[in-house]
C-alpha positions in Angstrom: 2.6 11.3 -18.0 3.2 8.3 -15.7 0.5 6.9 -13.4 2.5 7.9 -10.4 6.0 9.2 -9.5 7.7 10.4 -6.4 11.2 10.9 -5.0 10.3 11.7 -1.4 11.3 15.3 -1.5 8.8 16.3 1.1 11.2 15.0 3.7 8.4 13.3 5.6 7.5 9.6 5.5 4.8 8.8 5.0 3.3 11.9 3.3 0.4 12.0 0.9 -0.3 10.2 -1.3 1.8 7.5 0.5 0.4 5.8 3.6 2.5 3.5 5.7 2.6 0.5 8.0 5.2 -0.1 10.8 4.9 -3.0 13.1 8.2 -2.9 14.9 10.2 -0.9 12.4 10.8 2.7 11.6 10.9 5.3 8.8 13.7 7.7 8.2 13.1 10.2 5.4 16.8 11.2 4.8 18.7 8.4 3.1 22.5 8.5 3.3 23.1 9.5 0.5 19.9 9.8 -1.4 19.8 8.6 -4.9 18.8 12.0 -6.2 18.1 15.5 -4.9 17.8 15.8 -1.1 15.9 12.8 0.3 15.2 9.1 -0.1 13.0 6.8 2.0 15.0 4.8 4.5 12.9 2.0 6.0 14.0 -0.4 8.6 12.2 -3.4 10.2 13.1 -5.1 13.4 14.3 -8.7 13.5 11.0 -10.7 13.4 9.3 -12.7 10.7 6.2 -10.6 10.9 7.4 -7.1 11.1 6.9 -4.4 8.4 8.2 -1.0 7.6 6.8 0.0 4.2 5.0 2.9 2.4 2.0 2.2 0.2 0.2 4.0 -2.6 -2.8 3.1 -4.7 -3.9 4.0 -8.3 -6.6 3.1 -10.8 -6.7 -0.7 -11.3 -5.4 -1.6 -14.8 -3.1 -3.8 -16.9 -0.3 -3.7 -17.9 1.5 -1.9 -15.1 5.2 -1.4 -14.5 6.9 0.0 -11.4 10.5 1.3 -11.3 12.4 2.2 -8.2 15.9 2.7 -7.1 16.9 0.5 -4.1 20.0 0.4 -1.8 20.6 -2.0 1.1 22.5 -1.0 4.2 22.9 -4.6 5.3 22.3 -7.9 3.5 20.7 -11.2 4.6 23.6 -13.0 6.3 22.3 -16.6 6.6 21.4 -19.1 4.0 17.7 -18.9 3.1 17.1 -15.4 4.5 15.6 -12.8 2.2 14.5 -9.2 2.1 11.5 -8.3 0.0 11.5 -4.6 -0.8 9.2 -3.8 -3.7 5.7 -5.1 -4.4 3.1 -4.7 -7.2 -0.4 -6.0 -6.6 -3.9 -5.4 -5.3 -4.6 -3.3 -2.2 -5.9 -5.3 0.7 -5.3 -8.7 -0.9 -2.2 -10.0 -2.7 1.0 -8.4 -3.6 2.1 -11.2 -5.9 4.8 -9.4 -7.9 7.7 -9.1 -5.4 11.3 -8.1 -5.7 13.6 -9.7 -3.2 17.3 -10.1 -2.4 18.0 -13.7 -1.2 20.9 -15.4 0.5 21.8 -18.5 -1.6 24.3 -20.5 0.4 26.2 -17.3 1.4 25.8 -15.3 -1.8 23.1 -12.7 -1.9 21.3 -12.6 -5.3 18.3 -11.1 -6.8 15.0 -13.0 -6.7 11.6 -12.5 -8.4 8.7 -14.1 -6.7 5.0 -14.4 -7.7 3.0 -15.2 -4.5 -0.2 -17.1 -5.2 1.3 -19.2 -8.0 4.6 -19.9 -6.2 6.6 -19.0 -9.3 10.1 -17.9 -8.4 13.2 -17.0 -10.4 16.7 -16.7 -8.7 19.3 -14.6 -10.4 23.1 -15.0 -10.7 24.3 -11.5 -10.1 25.7 -10.7 -6.7 24.1 -7.9 -4.7 26.4 -5.4 -3.1 25.6 -3.5 0.1 25.4 0.3 0.1 25.0 0.4 -3.7 22.1 1.9 -5.7 20.3 -0.4 -8.1 17.4 0.3 -10.5 14.7 -2.3 -10.3 11.6 -2.7 -12.5 8.7 -5.1 -12.1 6.2 -6.0 -14.8 2.6 -7.0 -14.5 0.5 -8.0 -17.6 -2.1 -10.5 -18.7 0.3 -12.8 -20.6 3.4 -14.7 -19.7 6.2 -14.3 -19.0 6.5 -11.3 -16.7 9.8 -9.9 -15.7 11.9 -8.3 -13.0 14.9 -6.3 -14.4 17.8 -4.8 -12.6 20.2 -2.1 -13.8 23.3 -0.8 -12.1 23.5 2.9 -11.3 25.3 3.6 -14.6 22.2 2.3 -16.5 23.6 -1.0 -17.6 21.2 -4.0 -17.5 22.7 -6.6 -15.2 19.8 -9.1 -14.6 16.5 -10.1 -16.2 14.3 -12.7 -14.3 11.2 -14.1 -15.9 8.3 -16.0 -14.3 4.9 -17.1 -15.5 1.9 -14.7 -15.0 -0.6 -16.4 -12.8 -3.6 -14.2 -11.8 -3.8 -10.8 -10.1 -2.7 -9.2 -13.4 -4.6 -5.9 -12.9 -2.8 -4.2 -10.0 -3.9 -1.0 -8.2 -1.1 -0.5 -5.7 2.6 -0.7 -4.8 4.5 -1.2 -1.6 8.1 -0.1 -1.0 10.2 -1.2 2.0 10.8 -4.3 4.1 7.7 -6.6 4.4 7.4 -10.2 5.5 5.2 -13.2 5.0 6.3 -14.8 8.2 9.4 -16.7 7.0 11.4 -13.9 5.3 13.8 -11.4 6.5 13.3 -12.0 10.2 15.1 -15.4 10.2 18.1 -15.4 12.6 17.5 -11.9 13.7 18.3 -10.1 10.4 17.5 -6.4 10.7 16.2 -5.4 7.3 16.9 -1.9 6.1 16.1 -0.7 2.6 16.4 2.8 1.0 14.0 3.6 -1.8 14.1 6.6 -4.2 12.8 7.7 -7.6 9.7 5.6 -7.8 7.6 5.6 -11.1 4.5 3.6 -12.0 3.4 3.6 -15.7 1.6 1.5 -18.4 4.9 0.9 -20.3 8.4 0.0 -19.4 10.3 2.8 -17.6 13.9 1.8 -17.3 16.7 3.7 -15.5 17.2 7.4 -15.2 19.4 8.5 -18.2 21.9 9.9 -17.5 22.3 8.7 -13.9 22.5 11.3 -11.2 26.0 12.6 -10.6 25.4 13.2 -6.9 23.1 15.0 -4.4 21.0 17.5 -6.1 22.0 16.4 -9.6 19.1 14.2 -10.6 18.2 13.8 -14.3 14.8 14.8 -15.5 14.6 11.8 -17.9 12.3 8.9 -16.9 13.3 6.2 -19.4 15.9 4.7 -21.6 17.9 6.9 -23.9 16.7 7.2 -27.5 19.0 7.2 -30.5 19.7 10.6 -31.9 20.5 10.7 -35.6 22.2 13.8 -37.1 22.1 14.5 -40.8 25.1 16.4 -41.9 24.6 18.6 -45.0 27.3 20.0 -47.2 28.0 23.7 -47.0 26.0 25.8 -49.4 29.1 26.6 -51.5 29.7 22.9 -52.1 26.1 22.0 -53.0 25.9 25.0 -55.4 29.3 25.8 -57.0 30.0 29.4 -57.9 28.7 30.3 -61.3 31.4 31.3 -63.9 29.9 32.9 -67.0 31.3 31.9 -70.4 32.6 34.7 -72.7 31.6 34.2 -76.3 34.0 35.7 -78.8 
């Protein structure tokens, strides 16, 4: 069993065990469309460098920890240097050093993995598309490197970003939704909106849903990568044991 999992099917945000923080943002339970089933969490923060609109959950402090979530972005950072940070793994009340972001790099929006506290940052090469579901997984463990992986909605791995582990390697909480450190998504009035769905926290890598949902109400029950299935084909009984033909002795 995972440490925690939720896909926001209560239709209310935040609802237990989630709590939330909204500075000048808002929550909207029904995403359009949700990644699976009926609801996703749609979270929107107003254009300011210090505004938040996120949900938060805590669990027993431990290492290693992995968090997997599906994310979709209604609008993208439209100026060089703007970013939206949408998924965090860290310690409640202190740091959220493992941070998944999308980042405008001279007009192209890419994936970025940032470790606050150490300053470690890795910028990807894959272009982020708006209104498209992606699977994102963050890793936290005691040894380096740690990763951020991104899959498309068909389950194909499209990006792996590695940074050095540098402290705060025993997390006890996650945040999902737009948050800022004062110089992030609020630059140039960017209104940050992220949709989050199918969140899982575990002590091992989780990976994408397999197979991916076919549409509303068609979510898969699998919570990890597909496993090889080997079939052993046996010969029919008649071929393994030929029919006995008695000899006639004259």
